[in-house]
C-alpha positions in Angstrom: -6.6 -19.8 13.0 -5.8 -16.6 11.1 -4.6 -16.9 7.6 -2.4 -14.3 6.2 -2.0 -12.6 2.9 1.6 -11.7 2.5 2.0 -8.2 1.0 5.6 -7.7 -0.6 6.7 -4.4 -1.2 10.3 -3.5 -2.8 11.7 0.1 -2.0 14.6 2.0 -2.8 15.6 5.2 -0.7 14.4 7.8 -3.1 10.9 6.5 -3.2 10.7 5.8 0.6 8.7 9.0 1.5 5.7 7.3 -0.1 5.6 4.3 2.2 3.2 6.0 4.8 0.6 6.2 2.2 1.0 2.6 1.0 0.7 1.8 4.6 -2.2 3.6 5.1 -3.9 2.1 2.3 -3.1 -1.4 3.7 -4.2 -0.7 7.1 -7.5 0.5 5.9 -8.2 -2.8 4.1 -11.2 -4.6 5.7 -10.3 -8.3 5.8 -12.7 -11.2 5.7 -13.2 -13.2 8.9 -10.4 -15.4 9.4 -7.9 -13.4 7.4 -5.2 -10.7 8.1 -2.0 -9.4 6.5 1.6 -9.1 6.9 3.6 -6.5 5.1 7.1 -7.6 4.1 9.1 -4.5 3.1 12.5 -5.2 1.4 14.9 -2.4 0.7 16.9 -2.4 -2.6 20.2 -1.5 -0.7 21.3 -0.8 2.9 20.7 2.7 3.9 19.3 4.7 6.9 16.6 6.4 4.6 13.9 3.7 4.6 13.1 2.2 8.1 12.2 5.6 9.5 9.1 5.8 7.4 7.6 2.5 8.7 5.1 2.6 11.6 5.4 0.5 14.6 3.1 -2.3 13.4 4.0 -6.0 14.5 2.5 -7.1 11.1 5.5 -5.4 9.2 8.7 -7.3 8.4 11.5 -5.1 7.2 14.7 -6.3 5.7 17.6 -4.9 3.7 20.2 -6.4 1.3 22.7 -5.7 -1.7 21.3 -3.7 -4.4 19.9 -5.5 -7.3 16.8 -3.8 -8.6 13.1 -4.6 -7.7 13.1 -8.1 -8.7 15.9 -9.3 -6.5 14.4 -7.3 -3.5 11.0 -8.7 -3.9 12.2 -12.3 -4.3 14.4 -11.8 -1.1 11.3 -10.6 0.6 9.4 -13.8 -0.5 11.8 -15.8 2.0 9.6 -14.1 4.8 6.5 -14.6 3.3 4.1 -16.7 5.6 0.9 -16.6 3.8 -0.1 -19.0 1.0 -1.3 -15.8 -0.8 1.0 -13.1 -2.0 0.1 -9.6 -3.1 2.3 -7.0 -4.7 2.3 -3.4 -3.5 4.9 -1.1 -4.8 6.1 1.5 -2.3 4.9 4.5 -4.2 1.3 3.0 -4.7 -1.8 2.7 -2.9 -4.6 -0.1 -2.5 -8.1 1.1 -2.9 -10.7 0.1 -0.2 -11.6 -3.5 -0.3 -8.9 -4.4 -2.9 -7.7 -7.4 -0.7 -11.0 -8.7 0.1 -12.0 -8.6 -3.7 -8.5 -10.4 -4.6 -9.4 -13.3 -1.8 -12.9 -13.4 -3.5 -11.3 -14.0 -6.8 -9.3 -17.2 -5.9 -11.6 -18.3 -3.3 -13.4 -21.4 -4.7 -11.5 -21.3 -7.8 -8.6 -23.9 -7.2 -7.8 -23.8 -11.0 -7.2 -20.0 -10.9 -3.3 -19.3 -9.8 -3.3 -15.5 -10.0 -5.5 -12.2 -10.1 -5.2 -8.6 -11.1 -7.5 -5.6 -10.9 -8.1 -2.3 -12.5 -5.5 0.2 -12.2 -5.6 3.9 -12.2 -2.5 6.1 -12.8 -2.2 8.7 -10.2 -0.8 11.8 -11.6 1.2 14.5 -9.6 -1.7 16.8 -9.5 -3.9 14.1 -7.9 -6.1 13.3 -10.9 -6.5 9.8 -12.3 -6.2 8.3 -15.6 -7.5 4.8 -16.6 -6.7 2.2 -19.4 -9.4 1.7 -21.8 -8.0 -1.7 -23.1 -8.6 -3.8 -20.1 -10.7 -7.0 -20.4 -14.1 -7.4 -18.9 -14.3 -9.0 -15.2 -13.9 -12.6 -14.8 -11.6 -15.5 -15.9 -8.5 -14.7 -18.1 -7.9 -18.1 -20.0 -4.2 -19.2 -20.5 -2.3 -17.5 -23.2 -4.6 -14.5 -23.4 -2.1 -12.0 -21.8 0.5 -13.2 -24.0 -1.6 -12.8 -27.1 -2.8 -9.4 -26.4 0.7 -8.2 -25.2 2.2 -9.2 -28.6 -0.6 -7.5 -30.7 -0.4 -4.3 -28.7 3.5 -3.4 -28.9 4.1 -5.5 -25.6 1.6 -3.7 -23.6 -0.3 -6.2 -21.3 -4.2 -6.0 -21.0 -3.9 -6.2 -17.2 -1.5 -4.3 -14.9 1.4 -6.6 -12.9 1.6 -4.1 -10.3 -1.8 -5.2 -9.1 -0.8 -9.0 -9.0 -2.3 -11.4 -6.4 -0.9 -15.0 -6.6 -0.7 -18.3 -4.9 2.8 -18.5 -3.2 3.4 -22.1 -4.2 2.9 -21.1 -7.9 5.1 -17.9 -7.4 7.8 -19.9 -6.1 7.7 -22.6 -8.7 8.3 -19.8 -11.3 11.2 -18.5 -9.3 9.7 -15.3 -8.4 10.2 -12.1 -10.3 12.5 -12.3 -13.5 16.1 -11.1 -13.0 15.8 -8.1 -15.5 16.7 -4.5 -14.9 12.9 -3.5 -15.7 9.8 -5.2 -16.7 10.4 -8.0 -14.2 6.8 -7.8 -13.1 5.6 -8.0 -16.8 7.7 -11.1 -17.0 6.2 -12.9 -14.1 2.6 -11.8 -15.4 3.2 -13.5 -18.7 4.8 -16.6 -17.0 1.8 -17.0 -14.8 -0.5 -16.5 -17.9 1.5 -19.4 -19.8 0.9 -21.8 -17.0 -2.4 -20.9 -15.2 -5.9 -19.3 -15.8 -6.2 -16.0 -14.1 -8.9 -13.5 -12.9 -9.7 -9.7 -13.6 -11.5 -7.6 -11.3 -13.0 -4.7 -13.1 -13.3 -2.5 -9.9 -10.3 -0.5 -9.4 -7.8 -2.1 -7.1 -4.6 0.1 -7.3 -3.6 3.7 -7.6 -0.3 3.7 -9.6 1.5 6.9 -8.7 3.3 8.6 -11.6 6.3 10.8 -10.4 9.5 11.9 -11.7 11.9 9.7 -9.7 10.0 6.3 -10.4 12.3 4.0 -12.4 9.8 3.4 -15.3 10.2 7.3 -16.1 13.9 7.0 -16.5 15.4 7.5 -20.1 17.2 3.9 -19.5 13.6 2.4 -19.3 12.8 3.0 -23.0 16.3 2.4 -24.4 15.4 0.7 -27.6 18.0 -2.1 -27.4 17.6 -3.0 -23.9 13.8 -2.9 -24.1 14.0 -5.3 -27.1 16.1 -7.7 -25.2 13.8 -7.6 -22.3 10.8 -8.2 -24.5 12.4 -11.1 -26.2 13.5 -13.0 -23.1 9.9 -12.4 -21.5 8.4 -14.0 -24.5 10.7 -16.9 -24.9 10.3 -17.8 -21.1 6.6 -17.5 -21.5 6.5 -19.8 -24.5 8.8 -22.2 -23.0 6.6 -22.4 -20.0 3.3 -22.9 -22.1 5.1 -25.7 -24.0 5.5 -27.5 -20.6 1.8 -27.7 -19.8 -0.3 -26.3 -17.1 -0.1 -26.0 -13.5 -2.0 -27.8 -10.9 -2.9 -26.6 -7.6 -2.0 -28.9 -4.8 -4.9 -29.5 -2.4 -5.0 -27.0 0.5 -3.5 -24.0 -1.7 
């Protein structure tokens, strides 16, 4: 019996032209024996501008819905996830060779680890890449580590939420992605950190594309009042979850 990794991609029309690159990076993954992937692409909106960029591949599930930003699109995509493990892949990003196999290795045999991330390189418009020099060493990330580093470094996490790999049951228990206009993936990362140990893979697993149309590049993303509100509710949620205690992985997950 083949097991699946459910790869979830939220996309809005302006970024749809990057989907072929995302697909190529996914199709090029060499999966361990007994594993395959499904790609769940959810459009944030209902236009004719997205589906034409998707190839004819039975492993792809495409959906549309009311516009509500990335958090809602990803959570709606989660309804079609068949795998017990979920990988995030933004529409304008690309996996590096072997990324999914390394993710599977990180959680395999470690039932107390609920999530994993990997090193990320920013992919600039000229094709060059830039890394982040504050990442932790590879290995276990103890509960609360991400929150502590995030608070100490002006709300910048030591690991990148765009590379998240997570057990589906834990993701569902936390309600998916936070209902925020931005930083919804950071909110999920800190919630995961509050209840479970994680894992960091020091080998690069994702190319994070920088381009003028991305949401994080818009002026509204850095509006001081909104950013302060996002950070406040993200931290409050993480602290509330931490106070409830840790997560236990049910047998078979």
